[in-house]
C-alpha positions in Angstrom: 0.1 -0.1 0.3 0.8 3.5 -0.3 0.4 6.9 1.3 -0.9 9.6 -0.3 -0.4 13.0 1.4 -3.5 15.2 1.2 -3.5 18.8 2.1 -6.3 20.9 4.3 -6.3 24.0 6.2 -6.8 23.8 9.5 -7.2 26.6 11.9 -5.3 28.9 9.1 -2.2 26.1 9.5 -1.1 23.5 7.4 -2.1 20.1 8.7 -1.1 17.2 6.6 -3.1 13.8 6.6 -2.2 10.5 5.5 -4.3 8.4 2.8 -3.8 4.8 1.8 -4.2 4.5 -2.4 -3.3 1.6 -4.2 0.4 1.2 -5.2 3.5 -0.9 -5.1 4.8 1.3 -1.9 6.8 -1.1 1.0 5.5 -0.4 4.5 8.4 1.2 5.7 8.2 4.2 3.4 5.0 4.6 4.3 5.8 5.1 7.7 8.2 7.6 6.3 5.8 9.9 4.6 3.8 10.0 7.8 6.4 10.7 9.8 7.9 13.6 7.1 4.1 15.1 7.4 4.3 15.2 11.0 7.7 17.0 11.0 6.6 19.5 8.1 3.0 20.3 9.8 5.3 21.4 13.2 7.9 23.0 11.1 5.4 25.3 9.0 3.4 26.2 12.1 6.1 26.6 14.2 7.4 29.2 11.6 4.1 30.8 10.8 4.8 31.4 7.3 6.7 29.3 4.5 9.2 27.8 3.6 10.1 27.2 7.3 12.9 29.7 7.8 14.0 29.1 11.5 18.0 28.6 11.6 18.1 26.2 15.2 16.0 24.2 16.4 14.0 25.1 19.9 10.8 24.2 21.6 10.5 21.2 19.9 11.0 23.0 16.5 13.2 21.4 13.5 16.0 23.4 12.8 16.3 24.7 9.2 18.5 22.0 7.2 21.3 23.6 4.6 20.1 22.4 1.6 19.0 23.7 -1.6 16.9 21.8 -4.7 17.7 23.7 -8.3 17.4 22.2 -12.1 14.0 20.2 -11.7 12.6 18.7 -14.7 9.3 17.1 -14.7 8.2 14.3 -17.4 11.4 15.8 -19.2 9.0 19.1 -19.9 6.1 18.1 -21.4 2.2 17.5 -19.7 1.5 14.4 -17.4 -1.5 12.8 -19.3 -3.7 10.5 -17.1 -7.0 8.6 -18.7 -9.6 7.2 -16.2 -8.2 4.0 -14.2 -4.5 3.4 -15.4 -1.9 4.7 -12.8 0.6 7.1 -15.1 4.3 7.6 -13.9 6.8 10.1 -15.0 10.3 10.8 -14.3 11.4 13.6 -12.4 15.3 14.6 -12.2 17.0 17.5 -10.1 19.8 19.0 -8.3 20.5 19.3 -4.8 23.6 21.2 -2.8 24.0 21.1 0.5 25.8 21.9 3.8 28.9 19.8 5.1 26.5 19.0 8.1 24.0 17.2 5.7 24.4 13.4 5.3 22.5 12.5 2.1 23.5 8.8 2.7 22.2 8.6 6.2 19.6 5.8 6.6 17.0 8.1 8.2 17.3 10.9 5.0 15.0 11.5 2.9 14.2 14.1 0.1 11.3 14.5 -2.3 10.2 16.7 -5.2 6.3 16.9 -5.3 3.7 19.0 -7.2 1.2 21.3 -5.5 -1.8 22.6 -6.9 -3.4 26.1 -5.4 -1.3 28.3 -2.7 2.0 27.2 -1.4 0.5 27.9 1.9 -2.5 26.0 1.4 -2.3 23.5 -1.5 -5.4 21.6 -2.7 -3.8 19.0 -3.6 -0.4 17.0 -3.7 1.2 14.7 -6.4 4.4 12.5 -5.3 5.9 9.5 -6.4 5.5 6.0 -4.8 9.1 5.9 -3.8 11.9 8.5 -2.8 14.1 9.6 -5.6 17.5 8.3 -5.4 21.0 10.6 -5.6 24.3 10.2 -7.1 27.5 12.8 -6.1 28.0 15.4 -8.5 31.0 17.0 -6.8 31.4 18.2 -3.1 28.4 18.8 -1.4 26.3 18.4 -4.4 24.3 15.7 -6.0 22.1 14.4 -9.1 18.6 13.0 -8.4 15.9 11.2 -10.3 12.5 10.2 -9.0 9.0 9.8 -10.1 5.7 11.4 -9.8 2.8 8.6 -9.7 -0.7 9.3 -10.5 -3.8 7.1 -9.8 -6.6 8.8 -11.6 -9.3 6.4 -10.2 -8.7 7.7 -6.5 -7.2 10.9 -6.6 -8.1 13.3 -9.0 -10.9 15.8 -9.7 -11.4 17.4 -13.3 -10.4 20.7 -11.5 -7.3 19.2 -11.4 -6.4 19.3 -14.8 -4.6 22.7 -14.8 -0.8 23.8 -14.0 0.8 22.2 -10.8 3.7 23.8 -9.4 6.6 22.1 -7.7 8.2 22.0 -3.9 11.6 20.4 -2.8 11.3 18.5 0.6 14.3 17.3 2.7 14.7 15.8 6.3 17.4 14.6 8.5 15.7 12.7 11.4 19.2 11.9 12.8 18.0 9.0 14.8 14.6 10.5 16.2 11.5 9.1 15.9 8.6 11.6 15.3 6.2 8.8 16.3 7.5 9.0 19.8 5.5 10.9 22.5 8.9 12.5 24.4 10.1 12.9 20.8 12.8 16.3 20.6 12.2 17.4 17.1 14.6 20.4 17.5 17.0 17.6 16.8 15.8 16.8 13.2 16.6 18.6 10.1 14.2 19.8 8.0 13.4 22.4 4.7 10.9 23.0 2.1 11.2 24.9 -1.1 8.7 26.4 -3.0 9.7 26.5 -6.9 6.4 28.4 -8.5 8.4 29.0 -12.0 9.1 25.1 -12.1 5.3 23.6 -13.4 3.9 20.9 -15.0 0.3 20.7 -16.8 -2.2 17.7 -15.9 -4.3 16.9 -18.5 -7.0 14.5 -19.0 -6.2 12.1 -21.9 -8.6 12.7 -25.1 -10.2 10.3 -27.8 -11.2 10.6 -31.2 -13.0 8.2 -33.7 -14.0 9.1 -37.5 -16.1 7.0 -39.7 -16.5 7.5 -43.6 -19.6 6.3 -45.2 -20.8 5.1 -47.5 -17.9 2.7 -48.6 -17.3 2.3 -51.4 -18.5 5.3 -52.9 -19.0 7.0 -56.8 -16.9 10.0 -57.7 -18.4 13.1 -57.1 -20.9 11.3 -54.4 -21.5 12.8 -50.8 -19.4 11.3 -48.2 -20.8 11.7 -44.6 -18.0 11.8 -42.0 -18.7 11.6 -38.0 -17.0 11.0 -35.2 -16.5 11.9 -31.3 -14.0 13.5 -29.6 -13.8 12.0 -25.9 -11.9 13.2 -22.8 -11.0 11.3 -19.4 -13.3 12.4 -16.5 -12.2 11.7 -13.7 -14.9 12.0 -11.3 -17.0 9.5 -13.2 -14.4 7.4 -14.2 -15.2 7.2 -17.8 -14.9 9.3 -21.4 -16.8 11.5 -21.7 -18.3 14.0 -24.6 -15.7 17.3 -25.3 -18.2 19.7 -26.3 -18.0 23.1 -28.7 -14.7 21.9 -29.7 -12.6 23.1 -32.9 -11.8 20.0 -34.8 -10.4 19.1 -38.4 -11.5 17.0 -41.0 -8.5 16.1 -42.8 -7.9 13.6 -45.9 -4.8 12.1 -47.4 -4.5 10.9 -50.8 -3.8 7.1 -51.0 0.0 6.7 -51.6 0.6 10.1 -49.9 1.9 10.4 -46.4 0.3 14.1 -45.9 -2.9 15.1 -44.5 -4.4 18.1 -45.8 -7.7 20.2 -43.7 -10.5 20.1 -45.6 -12.7 21.8 -42.8 -13.1 22.8 -39.1 -16.0 21.7 -37.8 -17.3 22.1 -33.6 -18.5 19.1 -31.6 -22.1 19.5 -30.5 -23.5 19.0 -26.7 -22.2 15.5 -26.5 -19.3 15.6 -28.4 -20.2 13.9 -31.6 -18.8 15.4 -35.2 -20.9 14.9 -38.8 -19.7 16.8 -42.0 -20.3 16.2 -45.5 -17.7 16.6 -48.1 -17.4 15.1 -52.2 -15.6 12.1 -52.6 -12.7 12.4 -55.4 -9.9 10.2 -55.0 -9.2 7.3 -53.0 -7.9 8.2 -49.9 -8.4 8.3 -45.8 -10.2 10.5 -43.7 -9.8 11.4 -40.3 -10.9 14.3 -37.5 -7.8 16.2 -35.6 -8.1 18.2 -32.3 -5.5 20.1 -31.6 -6.3 20.1 -28.1 -6.8 23.3 -25.0 -4.7 23.6 -21.7 -6.9 21.0 -19.9 -6.9 18.0 -22.9 -3.9 17.0 -25.3 -4.4 16.9 -29.3 -5.2 14.1 -30.9 -6.4 12.6 -34.4 -8.4 9.8 -35.4 -7.1 6.7 -37.4 -7.7 7.8 -41.3 -10.8 5.8 -42.3 -10.3 4.8 -46.0 -12.9 5.3 -48.6 -12.5 3.5 -52.4 -14.0 6.0 -54.8 -15.1 4.6 -57.9 
């Protein structure tokens, strides 16, 4: 099982609660996620602002860890596209620099880059990887790291999540302290979180597009009726529903050619359906092509061949 961190505003302070979701994630890592959430909450509540800015721990407050994130790249700069059920895993790479007192090889040191939606102080959602990133040394007190963002559309997404997400980095050194203990001294734990609002990634709803050209075969000069449907993932009903009012191009490719030519542009109706007519001239393939929107990726139907006689 896998612990997912979700956020909620509680009495004006950021609190994190662990939710269980499917995934191949070790129970030990689940515990670490919960521990990190606990320390993060303590650090942010103590500072009264974000990111945590305390220089030394006091009164059970985590101290500021000397570590910085840079060169974060999510999914090689491409949008993350999710359907209605299958898990989507995309790569994340980043670099870190840290002070001499930080031991990134310690068994109880953890770091992560996550995506958040909403404000940094009170995000409305978090996306993270099933496992923590791994890092390799890249000079003195520097490392290059690789991880993942794992998305479970059937469990954690709403349609409003199809938007731009921002990156944040978190690092924690437990230094032998177990935050689950009632008498744990959190001042011995090092913690830092870093907002990176300029590092963004779009999350999009997977799209589908169909086409059917009829009749087949058809006499030259006669009318060909081309129907189809544009749909996209609905993360709340977990089905593909019609994408309405969208401009879609009808395109044609002659037999033996590799290039499609746009014949006309029409709009999908209230159910996502498409229908138009054209004249049959030569053998070839008809298809619909959708350019995409900020929430939905581009898609083209597989061409439907019409034999003109």
